[in-house]
N, C-alpha and C positions, 0 to 999 in steps of 0.2 A: 109689466113685471113678472110677466108667467116668461118670460123667456129669461129671465135675469135671475132666478129664482133657479129656473134649468140648468146655466150659467156654472151658479155655484155651490149651484149642488154639486154638481158633480166633482170644482175645485174639493167640496168635503168631506167626497166620498174618498178621491186620490188619495189627501191630504190624509186619514186616514190612514188609510193602506199601503200608500208609500214612501214617506214623505220621511227622508231619512238625514236630522240635525244635525248628523256627522260627516254627511257631504256634502260640494260645495255643490252650488244651481248656478250653469249655465246658465249666456243668453241662448241658446241652442234649447236650454231645460224650460227655460224661463217662455221663448214661443210653441216648444211643443202642449207642454201645459195647459196654453190659453189656448192650437187652437181645439184640441179634445174638450174644452168647453165647449168652442166653439158649435166643436162637431155632436156632441151629447144634443146641444139646446135645439138641432136641426133637425138630431133626428124624434127628436120628443115634440116640436114645433117646426119643423116644416113651412110651412106659407109666415111665418113670421119673426124679423132679426132683426137686431139695430144696428147690426155688428157689416159695413157696408168687403163684400167676400170683390177686390179682386182681381178675375180671371185670368187680367196680363200677369205675364211674364215680365217684366220690367228689368234689365242687365244694371240698369245704370244704380237703379235701390240698390239692390241685390249687388251690388262692388258696396254701398255704402256698412251695410255690416256684418260681411261673413266671414271679414275676423276675427269677429268681436263673437262669434256664435258655441264657442271654447272659451270666454273667457267667462271669471264667477263673478260679474261686477252687475249688483240690482237696477243700480241708477241709467246705463248703458240697457237693458231688457227695456226699463219702461219708459227713455226713448224712443227705440224700435216697438216695442208696441204698440204704444197712445202717439207715434206719425209726428213724434218734434223734429225738427230742424229743417232740412227741404224733401222727409222721408211724410209720406204724406200718412193724412189721418188714421188714425187704429191701420199704424202698417202690417205691423209683430202682428191684430188677432186676427188679420188676413193669411201673412201666409207660415200664420200657425198650422190655420184651417188647410191651406193647400199640400203643405207637408204631408196633413195625417190622411185630409182627401187621398193623395196619392199615396200612400200606404196600401191602404182599403180598398183599393179598386184594384190591385191587387191581394189582399187576402180580404174578397169576400164575405165571405163567410164567416169574419170573424163577431160574437155578440161584440157589444158596448163591452158586457162585464173582461169578456178576454183581452179588447185596447187595449182596454183602462191600463191596465200593468206593464205597457211591454213597454220595453224603454225609451228615449230620445232618441238615444244612438241608432238603436233595428230602427224605428216609426224613417228618420233621415234620413238611412243608411240603403235598406231596403225596396223602401217607396222609393228608391233612385232619382228623391227631389234634384237631383241638381243637373237631371238631363233637363229639365227646366231652361238653364241658361243655358 
């Protein structure tokens, strides 16, 4: 329960500070939104988690989502996040977390307050996430 509360707390703080209803929300935005929440929950409760993080970078799965990253498609975002179709269970949470982790590995001194507002594009590009594939 406490991990879920930390996860959702992140969402509420981010949404209050950064959500712009006038801006389209892409699949990448949603992946990193969830990835930041998983990162936050792991910082608060490092020994607890209900979201499996798959440490492998499996090109077959990545190829299933790559063309959708910049589409504003909530249905597709939810399919990826939950792991619908041929994607692993909760795939999007895991990929989003790894994207955020990749960025934070390159910027280890950032606090949660600092990385909370960093744009999804910056996290994805400056984290050099594609080099995993």
